[in-house]
C-alpha positions as CSV (number, residue, x, y, z in Angstrom):
1,X,18.3,-11.2,-7.1
2,X,16.7,-9.0,-4.5
3,X,18.9,-6.1,-3.2
4,X,18.3,-4.2,0.1
5,X,20.4,-1.6,1.8
6,X,19.3,-0.2,5.2
7,X,20.2,3.2,6.5
8,X,19.5,5.0,9.8
9,X,19.2,8.7,10.3
10,X,21.9,10.0,12.7
11,X,23.1,13.6,13.2
12,X,21.7,14.7,9.9
13,X,23.2,11.9,7.8
14,X,21.9,8.5,6.6
15,X,24.5,5.8,7.6
16,X,24.4,2.1,7.0
17,X,22.6,0.0,9.5
18,X,22.9,-3.7,10.3
19,X,19.9,-5.9,11.0
20,X,21.2,-6.5,14.5
21,X,20.9,-2.8,15.3
22,X,17.1,-3.1,14.9
23,X,16.6,-5.5,17.7
24,X,14.0,-4.5,20.3
25,X,12.5,-2.0,17.8
26,X,8.8,-1.6,16.8
27,X,7.7,-0.1,13.5
28,X,5.3,2.8,14.3
29,X,4.9,4.2,10.8
30,X,6.1,3.1,7.3
31,X,5.6,4.1,3.7
32,X,6.8,2.7,0.4
33,X,6.5,3.5,-3.3
34,X,7.6,2.2,-6.7
35,X,10.4,4.0,-8.5
36,X,11.0,3.2,-12.2
37,X,14.0,4.9,-13.8
38,X,13.7,7.8,-11.4
39,X,9.9,8.3,-11.8
40,X,7.2,7.8,-9.2
41,X,3.5,8.1,-8.7
42,X,2.1,10.4,-6.0
43,X,5.3,10.9,-4.0
44,X,3.8,14.0,-2.4
45,X,0.9,11.9,-1.1
46,X,3.2,9.3,0.3
47,X,5.2,11.9,2.1
48,X,2.0,13.5,3.5
49,X,0.7,10.2,4.7
50,X,4.0,9.3,6.4
51,X,4.3,12.7,8.1
52,X,0.6,12.7,9.1
53,X,1.3,9.6,11.3
54,X,4.4,11.1,13.0
55,X,3.5,13.5,15.9
56,X,4.4,17.0,14.9
57,X,6.6,17.6,17.9
58,X,8.6,14.5,17.1
59,X,9.0,15.4,13.5
60,X,10.9,18.5,14.5
61,X,13.0,16.7,17.1
62,X,14.1,13.9,14.7
63,X,14.5,16.3,11.7
64,X,12.0,14.3,9.6
65,X,12.0,16.8,6.7
66,X,15.8,16.5,6.3
67,X,15.6,12.7,6.6
68,X,13.0,12.5,3.8
69,X,15.1,14.7,1.5
70,X,18.2,12.6,2.2
71,X,16.3,9.4,1.5
72,X,15.1,10.8,-1.9
73,X,18.7,11.6,-2.8
74,X,19.8,8.0,-2.2
75,X,17.3,6.5,-4.7
76,X,19.0,5.6,-8.0
77,X,17.6,7.3,-11.1
78,X,17.8,4.1,-13.1
79,X,16.3,0.6,-12.5
80,X,13.3,-0.4,-10.6
81,X,13.2,0.2,-6.8
82,X,10.7,-0.2,-4.0
83,X,12.1,2.0,-1.1
84,X,10.6,2.2,2.3
85,X,10.8,4.8,5.1
86,X,10.1,3.8,8.7
87,X,9.7,5.4,12.1
88,X,10.8,2.8,14.6
89,X,10.4,3.0,18.4
90,X,13.1,1.8,20.7
91,X,12.7,1.3,24.4
92,X,14.0,4.9,25.1
93,X,14.0,6.6,21.7
94,X,12.8,6.8,18.1
95,X,14.7,5.9,15.0
96,X,14.2,6.9,11.4
97,X,15.2,4.1,8.9
98,X,15.4,4.1,5.1
99,X,15.4,0.8,3.2
100,X,16.6,1.0,-0.4
101,X,15.1,-2.2,-2.0
102,X,15.0,-3.5,-5.5
103,X,11.4,-3.9,-6.7
104,X,9.9,-7.3,-6.4
105,X,8.2,-9.0,-9.4
106,X,4.9,-7.3,-10.3
107,X,1.7,-8.7,-11.7
108,X,-1.6,-7.3,-13.1
109,X,-3.9,-9.9,-11.6
110,X,-4.3,-12.0,-8.4
111,X,-6.5,-14.4,-6.5
112,X,-8.0,-13.6,-3.1
113,X,-9.7,-15.2,-0.2
114,X,-11.8,-13.9,2.7
115,X,-9.9,-13.9,6.0
116,X,-12.0,-16.1,8.2
117,X,-10.7,-15.2,11.7
118,X,-11.9,-11.6,12.2
119,X,-10.0,-8.4,11.8
120,X,-6.4,-8.8,13.1
121,X,-5.3,-5.2,12.7
122,X,-4.4,-3.2,15.8
123,X,-3.9,0.3,14.2
124,X,-5.9,0.0,10.9
125,X,-5.5,3.6,9.8
126,X,-1.7,3.7,10.0
127,X,0.7,1.8,7.7
128,X,3.4,0.3,9.8
129,X,2.3,-1.3,13.1
130,X,0.4,-4.2,11.4
131,X,2.9,-5.0,8.6
132,X,4.1,-8.2,10.1
133,X,0.5,-9.3,10.8
134,X,-0.5,-8.5,7.2
135,X,2.4,-10.5,5.9
136,X,1.3,-13.5,8.0
137,X,-2.2,-13.2,6.4
138,X,-0.7,-13.1,3.0
139,X,1.4,-16.2,3.7
140,X,-1.8,-18.0,5.0
141,X,-3.6,-16.9,1.8
142,X,-0.9,-18.3,-0.4
143,X,-1.1,-21.6,1.4
144,X,-4.9,-21.6,0.6
145,X,-4.2,-20.9,-3.1
146,X,-4.7,-17.1,-3.1
147,X,-2.4,-14.2,-3.2
148,X,-4.0,-11.9,-0.6
149,X,-6.5,-12.2,2.2
150,X,-9.5,-9.8,2.3
151,X,-10.4,-8.3,5.7
152,X,-14.0,-7.7,6.7
153,X,-15.8,-5.9,9.4
154,X,-17.6,-7.7,12.2
155,X,-20.8,-7.3,10.0
156,X,-19.0,-9.0,7.1
157,X,-18.4,-6.0,4.9
158,X,-15.2,-5.9,2.9
159,X,-12.6,-3.3,3.9
160,X,-9.2,-4.0,2.2
161,X,-7.0,-6.9,1.6
162,X,-3.8,-7.7,3.5
163,X,-1.6,-5.3,1.5
164,X,-4.0,-3.4,-0.9
165,X,-7.0,-1.2,-1.2
166,X,-10.1,-2.3,-3.1
167,X,-12.4,-0.9,-5.7
168,X,-15.0,-2.5,-7.9
169,X,-17.1,-1.6,-11.0
170,X,-20.9,-1.7,-11.2
171,X,-21.3,-1.0,-14.9
172,X,-19.7,2.3,-15.5
173,X,-19.7,3.3,-11.8
174,X,-16.5,2.9,-9.8
175,X,-17.3,1.8,-6.2
176,X,-15.4,1.4,-3.0
177,X,-15.9,0.8,0.8
178,X,-17.3,3.7,2.8
179,X,-14.7,6.3,3.8
180,X,-15.4,5.8,7.5
181,X,-14.3,2.2,7.4
182,X,-11.0,2.0,9.3
183,X,-8.2,1.3,6.8
184,X,-4.9,2.7,5.4
185,X,-5.4,5.7,3.2
186,X,-4.2,4.1,0.0
187,X,-2.3,6.5,-2.3
188,X,-3.1,4.4,-5.3
189,X,-6.8,4.2,-4.5
190,X,-6.9,8.0,-3.9
191,X,-5.1,8.6,-7.2
192,X,-7.5,6.4,-9.1
193,X,-10.6,8.1,-7.6
194,X,-9.1,11.5,-8.3
195,X,-8.5,10.5,-11.9
196,X,-12.0,9.1,-12.2
197,X,-13.4,12.5,-11.0
198,X,-11.3,14.3,-13.6
199,X,-12.6,12.0,-16.3
200,X,-16.2,12.4,-15.3
201,X,-16.5,8.8,-14.1
202,X,-19.2,8.4,-11.4
203,X,-18.0,7.0,-8.1
204,X,-19.9,5.5,-5.2
205,X,-19.3,4.3,-1.7
206,X,-21.1,1.2,-0.5
207,X,-20.8,-1.4,2.4
208,X,-20.9,-4.8,0.8
209,X,-20.3,-8.4,1.7
210,X,-18.3,-10.6,-0.6
211,X,-21.5,-12.2,-2.1
212,X,-22.8,-8.7,-2.9
213,X,-20.0,-7.9,-5.4
214,X,-20.5,-11.1,-7.3
215,X,-20.2,-10.6,-11.1
216,X,-18.4,-7.2,-10.7
217,X,-14.9,-6.3,-11.8
218,X,-12.9,-6.2,-8.6
219,X,-9.6,-4.3,-8.4
220,X,-6.8,-4.6,-5.8
221,X,-4.5,-1.5,-5.6
222,X,-1.2,-0.7,-4.0
223,X,2.0,1.2,-4.7
224,X,4.0,-1.8,-5.9
225,X,1.6,-3.3,-8.4
226,X,-0.6,-0.4,-9.2
227,X,-4.0,-1.6,-10.3
228,X,-4.5,-5.4,-10.4
229,X,-7.7,-7.3,-11.3
230,X,-8.9,-10.1,-9.0
231,X,-9.4,-13.0,-11.3
232,X,-10.5,-15.6,-8.7
233,X,-11.8,-15.7,-5.2
234,X,-11.1,-18.9,-3.2
235,X,-14.5,-20.1,-1.8
236,X,-15.9,-16.8,-2.8
237,X,-18.1,-15.2,-5.6
238,X,-17.5,-15.3,-9.3
239,X,-16.1,-12.1,-10.7
240,X,-16.3,-10.3,-14.1
241,X,-13.9,-8.4,-16.4
242,X,-14.6,-5.8,-19.1
243,X,-11.9,-6.4,-21.8
244,X,-9.5,-3.6,-22.1
245,X,-10.6,-1.6,-19.0
246,X,-7.7,-2.7,-16.8
247,X,-5.1,-2.0,-19.5
248,X,-6.6,1.5,-20.1
249,X,-6.5,2.5,-16.5
250,X,-3.0,1.1,-15.9
251,X,-1.8,3.2,-18.8
252,X,-3.5,6.3,-17.4
253,X,-1.8,5.7,-14.1
254,X,1.6,5.3,-15.7
255,X,1.1,8.6,-17.5
256,X,0.9,10.3,-14.1
257,X,4.4,9.2,-13.0
258,X,6.8,12.1,-12.4
259,X,10.5,12.4,-11.7
260,X,11.5,12.2,-8.0
């Protein structure tokens, strides 16, 4: 059974918050990560990404550093959790919120579809403002027999999917979309690319349409699932898989987990 407790930051303390207290609020920034028995991957990168999207003057005013430390202290050191921090905007103020959530079921594979109706994101480089929109895309993808919907540029180049970053393999070269494509700076993607560099694996950026990555091994990456392989593409290209590669890289990522 899913468990969620919600807290608001008030006078230097996290206190329980009811859903009704979040009426007329808008999520401006959000970040989440997977915790397994007190260990997490790239928590410093999650913190940096969250803080980078909060104006510096506001960070001091709402005591964001203290909020973050208090949120970390509330996470249990046993079990599997998927906590989220949020900066919410009210009509006349801002609100910091911490959601302590049990981790949803995780998988190592998925099916995707290409979103046909253009790019619906309003603030593509910040995680938070488009969360509800991305959830609607995921729901539509599920109705079409997929798990996630891939977003493309106006020229048809793939950018990311509704909740994940994307990488693909051309032989032994690990590829991804150009860095200047507007998208959330995925902590999991960044960690994989850093690991690839440390291992001497060649990486490459390229702008590609769905048909141009036919017969490649396509990965979908996020904090909850880690690395997943795309096994099918609804009305899209056929994909490939090198036996053992996904398991090897998932094990490498697990080895990077550190205590909170």
